[in-house]
C-alpha positions in Angstrom: 85.1 41.9 41.1 87.1 38.7 41.4 86.8 35.9 38.9 87.5 32.3 39.9 89.2 29.7 37.7 86.0 27.6 37.3 84.0 30.5 35.9 86.8 31.3 33.4 86.9 27.7 32.2 83.1 27.5 31.7 83.0 30.7 29.6 85.2 29.4 26.9 83.0 26.5 25.8 79.9 28.7 25.8 81.6 31.2 23.4 82.7 28.3 21.1 79.1 27.0 21.0 77.7 30.4 20.1 80.3 30.8 17.4 79.3 27.4 15.9 75.6 28.2 16.0 76.3 31.6 14.3 78.3 30.0 11.6 75.6 27.3 10.9 73.0 30.0 10.8 75.0 32.0 8.3 75.6 28.9 6.2 71.9 28.1 6.2 71.0 31.7 5.2 73.4 31.5 2.3 71.9 28.2 1.1 68.4 29.5 1.4 69.3 32.6 -0.7 70.9 30.3 -3.3 67.8 28.0 -3.4 65.6 31.0 -3.8 67.7 32.2 -6.8 67.5 28.8 -8.4 63.7 28.7 -7.8 63.3 32.0 -9.6 65.4 30.7 -12.5 63.2 27.5 -12.7 60.0 29.7 -12.7 61.3 31.8 -15.5 62.2 28.8 -17.6 58.8 27.3 -17.0 57.0 30.5 -18.0 59.0 30.8 -21.2 58.0 27.2 -22.1 61.4 25.5 -22.0 61.3 21.7 -22.3 64.3 21.0 -20.2 64.1 21.7 -16.5 66.7 23.7 -14.8 69.4 21.5 -13.3 69.8 21.5 -9.5 73.0 23.1 -8.5 75.4 22.4 -5.7 73.4 24.5 -3.3 70.6 21.9 -3.1 73.0 19.0 -2.4 74.7 21.1 0.3 71.4 21.9 1.9 70.5 18.2 2.0 73.9 17.4 3.4 73.4 20.0 6.1 69.8 19.1 7.0 70.3 15.4 6.9 67.8 12.6 6.1 64.1 13.1 7.1 62.8 11.7 10.4 60.7 8.5 10.4 57.3 9.2 8.9 54.7 8.3 11.5 51.8 8.3 9.0 53.1 5.4 6.9 50.8 2.3 6.9 51.7 -0.9 8.5 54.2 -3.0 6.6 56.1 0.1 5.1 59.2 0.8 7.0 60.9 4.2 6.7 64.5 4.4 5.5 67.1 4.1 8.2 68.6 7.3 9.5 72.3 7.8 9.2 74.5 10.0 11.3 75.8 12.8 9.2 76.6 16.5 9.2 73.0 17.4 9.7 72.5 15.5 13.0 72.6 18.8 14.9 70.1 20.6 12.7 67.2 22.4 14.2 63.8 20.8 14.8 62.1 23.2 12.4 64.2 22.0 9.5 63.4 18.4 10.3 59.6 19.1 10.4 59.9 20.9 7.1 61.2 17.8 5.3 58.9 15.3 7.2 56.7 14.7 4.2 59.5 14.2 1.8 59.4 10.5 0.9 60.9 8.5 -1.9 59.1 7.1 -4.9 59.3 3.6 -3.6 57.6 4.5 -0.4 54.8 6.3 -2.3 54.3 3.3 -4.5 54.0 1.0 -1.4 51.5 3.4 0.2 49.4 3.4 -3.0 49.5 -0.4 -3.2 48.4 -0.8 0.4 45.5 1.6 -0.1 44.5 -0.1 -3.3 44.4 -3.5 -1.5 42.5 -2.1 1.4 39.9 -0.5 -1.0 39.5 -3.7 -2.9 38.6 -5.6 0.3 35.9 -3.1 1.1 34.5 -3.2 -2.4 34.2 -7.0 -2.2 32.2 -6.8 1.1 29.6 -4.5 -0.5 26.5 -6.5 -1.2 24.8 -6.2 -4.5 21.2 -6.3 -5.4 19.2 -9.3 -6.6 20.6 -9.0 -10.1 17.4 -7.8 -11.8 18.5 -6.9 -15.3 17.9 -3.3 -16.4 17.1 -2.3 -12.9 20.7 -1.8 -11.7 21.4 1.1 -14.1 21.1 3.6 -11.2 23.7 4.4 -8.6 24.7 1.9 -6.0 23.0 4.0 -3.3 19.7 2.4 -4.4 21.1 -1.0 -3.6 22.5 0.1 -0.3 19.2 1.8 0.6 17.3 -1.4 -0.2 19.7 -3.4 1.8 19.2 -1.2 4.8 15.4 -1.3 4.5 14.0 -2.8 7.7 11.4 -4.6 5.7 14.1 -6.9 4.2 14.6 -8.4 7.7 11.1 -9.8 7.5 10.8 -13.2 5.9 7.5 -12.2 4.2 8.7 -9.0 2.6 11.7 -9.9 0.4 9.8 -11.2 -2.5 7.4 -8.2 -2.4 10.4 -5.8 -2.5 12.0 -7.6 -5.4 8.7 -7.6 -7.4 8.2 -3.9 -6.6 11.7 -3.1 -7.8 11.0 -5.0 -11.1 7.7 -3.1 -11.5 9.4 0.3 -10.9 12.2 -0.5 -13.3 9.8 -1.5 -16.0 7.8 1.7 -15.6 10.9 3.8 -15.7 12.6 2.0 -18.7 9.9 0.3 -20.8 11.9 0.6 -24.0 14.8 -1.3 -22.5 12.5 -4.2 -21.4 10.8 -4.3 -24.8 14.3 -4.7 -26.3 15.1 -7.4 -23.8 12.0 -9.4 -24.5 12.4 -9.2 -28.3 16.0 -10.3 -27.9 14.9 -13.4 -26.0 12.4 -14.2 -28.7 15.0 -13.8 -31.4 17.5 -16.0 -29.4 14.8 -18.7 -29.2 14.3 -18.5 -33.0 18.0 -18.5 -33.6 18.1 -15.0 -35.0 21.1 -12.7 -34.4 18.9 -9.7 -33.8 15.1 -9.1 -33.5 13.2 -7.8 -36.6 9.7 -6.6 -37.2 8.3 -10.1 -37.6 10.2 -11.7 -34.7 7.3 -11.8 -32.2 4.8 -12.9 -34.7 7.1 -15.7 -35.9 7.7 -16.7 -32.3 4.0 -17.0 -31.7 3.5 -19.1 -34.9 6.5 -21.4 -34.5 7.3 -21.6 -30.8 4.0 -21.1 -29.0 1.8 -24.1 -29.7 -1.8 -23.5 -28.8 -3.1 -26.9 -29.7 -6.9 -26.9 -29.7 -7.3 -23.8 -27.6 -9.5 -21.8 -30.0 -10.3 -18.7 -27.9 -6.7 -18.5 -26.6 -5.4 -18.8 -30.2 -7.6 -16.0 -31.6 -6.6 -13.6 -28.7 -2.9 -14.5 -29.0 -2.8 -14.0 -32.7 -4.5 -10.6 -32.5 -2.0 -9.5 -29.9 0.9 -10.7 -32.1 -0.4 -8.8 -35.1 -0.7 -5.6 -33.0 2.9 -6.0 -31.8 4.0 -6.4 -35.4 2.3 -3.1 -36.3 3.9 -1.3 -33.3 7.3 -2.6 -34.3 6.7 -1.4 -37.8 5.8 2.1 -36.5 2.1 1.9 -37.2 0.8 2.9 -33.8 -2.8 3.7 -34.9 -3.2 0.4 -36.8 -2.0 -1.4 -33.7 -4.4 0.6 -31.5 -7.3 -0.3 -33.9 -6.4 -4.0 -33.9 -6.5 -4.1 -30.1 -9.8 -2.4 -29.9 -11.4 -4.6 -32.6 -10.0 -7.6 -30.7 -11.9 -6.5 -27.6 -15.0 -6.1 -29.6 -14.6 -9.6 -31.1 -14.2 -11.1 -27.6 -17.5 -9.5 -26.5 -19.1 -10.7 -29.7 -17.8 -14.2 -29.0 -19.4 -14.1 -25.5 -22.7 -13.1 -27.1 -22.7 -15.7 -29.9 -20.6 -18.5 -28.1 -18.6 -18.9 -31.4 -15.9 -17.1 -33.3 -17.7 -17.2 -36.7 -18.8 -13.6 -36.8 -16.6 -12.4 -33.9 -13.2 -12.9 -35.7 -14.4 -11.2 -38.9 -14.7 -8.0 -36.9 -10.9 -7.8 -36.5 -10.3 -7.9 -40.3 -7.4 -10.2 -39.7 -6.3 -13.4 -41.3 -7.1 -16.7 -39.6 -4.6 -17.8 -36.9 -2.3 -20.7 -37.9 -4.3 -23.4 -36.1 -2.9 -26.1 -38.4 0.7 -25.4 -37.4 -0.3 -25.2 -33.7 -2.1 -28.6 -33.9 1.0 -30.2 -35.6 3.2 -28.9 -32.8 0.9 -29.7 -29.9 3.1 -32.8 -29.0 6.0 -30.5 -28.2 4.3 -29.1 -25.1 5.3 -32.1 -23.0 9.0 -31.6 -24.0 8.6 -27.8 -23.5 7.3 -28.3 -19.9 10.2 -30.7 -19.2 12.8 -28.3 -20.5 11.5 -24.9 -19.4 10.3 -24.0 -15.9 9.1 -20.6 -17.0 8.4 -18.7 -20.2 11.2 -18.1 -22.6 10.1 -14.5 -23.1 11.1 -13.5 -19.5 14.5 -13.3 -17.9 15.0 -15.8 -15.1 15.4 -13.1 -12.5 12.0 -11.7 -13.3 10.4 -15.1 -12.7 12.5 -15.5 -9.6 11.0 -12.2 -8.2 7.5 -13.5 -8.9 8.3 -16.9 -7.2 9.7 -15.1 -4.2 6.5 -13.0 -4.0 4.4 -16.2 -4.1 6.5 -17.8 -1.4 6.1 -14.8 0.8 2.3 -14.9 0.4 2.4 -18.6 1.3 4.4 -17.9 4.4 2.1 -15.1 5.5 -0.9 -17.3 4.9 0.5 -20.1 7.0 1.3 -17.8 9.8 -2.1 -16.3 9.7 -4.0 -19.7 9.8 -1.7 -22.4 11.1 1.0 -20.5 13.1 -1.1 -18.0 15.0 -0.5 -17.8 18.7 -3.0 -19.9 20.7 -3.9 -22.1 17.7 -2.5 -25.2 19.5 -4.3 -24.5 22.7 -7.7 -25.3 21.2 -7.0 -29.0 21.1 -6.7 -29.0 24.9 -9.0 -26.1 25.8 -12.1 -27.6 24.1 -11.6 -31.0 25.5 -14.0 -31.7 28.4 -12.5 -32.2 31.9 -12.2 -35.8 33.0 -12.9 -36.6 36.6 -9.8 -37.7 38.5 -9.7 -41.4 39.1 -9.9 -42.3 42.8 -10.9 -45.0 45.2 -14.6 -46.0 45.3 -15.5 -44.2 42.1 -16.8 -46.1 39.1 -16.3 -45.4 35.5 -18.3 -42.5 34.3 -19.8 -41.8 37.7 -20.3 -38.1 38.2 -19.4 -36.4 41.4 -23.1 -35.5 42.2 -24.1 -39.2 42.0 -21.5 -40.2 44.6 -22.7 -37.6 47.0 
């Protein structure tokens, strides 16, 4: 067969390219073998518990020089630019080697990504709406707040207060001890005490709860205060007996229309009516300073007020805002005859005919 000059010229470059690829493959295989050997040495050092890590030899630097810098990371968030690529010895490396080092990023890039994620998560956390702030009812997970926010009843203007009061009721039933502690802490704070004691509630009733001339209310309040003191002291049966005798005395008062014999059934000392009468003048100042009782947290009273507003709204809708309520003013009005020629005032149509 004959061979032309053009075919002979094209065969030489192809042989040179094959020789170059073969040499690169052999160099890569040598580097991989060296890296595997160094990896085995590092594993052995780690297993023996050596503190100092095995130093990276020249094989790793040669491999990095051969492979070149990693390609631009496409998964980086906005605002984080990948390091610029430089033309080096590894510009002609294979695509598999480039994909192998795609996830290798510097510490600076990792810190930037963590900062961006942290800023993004903080924005989402601020958008999350919280509950109404009822104390001692937010101890559960935030899924309760989210579920309550997604409740379709919350979209109704006459249901928000009902939901708030229901949440307060459920929280008190689930954690009664926590609410007892909260109420006693409020009483102690009003008295200027650092922490509540056994006599805190009874002292609050005597000094900060003026009854004035309310005899029946004073007897009942003092009996309840004594029962609370017994409970606080750990005498549950005595507290139970005081409450039962108080009920009996109330019935006796209804029979006799006086507290002479009725209060003696309780076996308690007389209420401090003299102190209450002396402090009766403070009621006007107390009404001016306090919109609600000092033994309840403001959010508890806010839930009650929201419930009352909802009931008022529903009542107005039922009576005054019902459809067709404004049509009665025109529907019940008698029809007036149209004014025309030859018709006198108040003349019916039958009289004209």
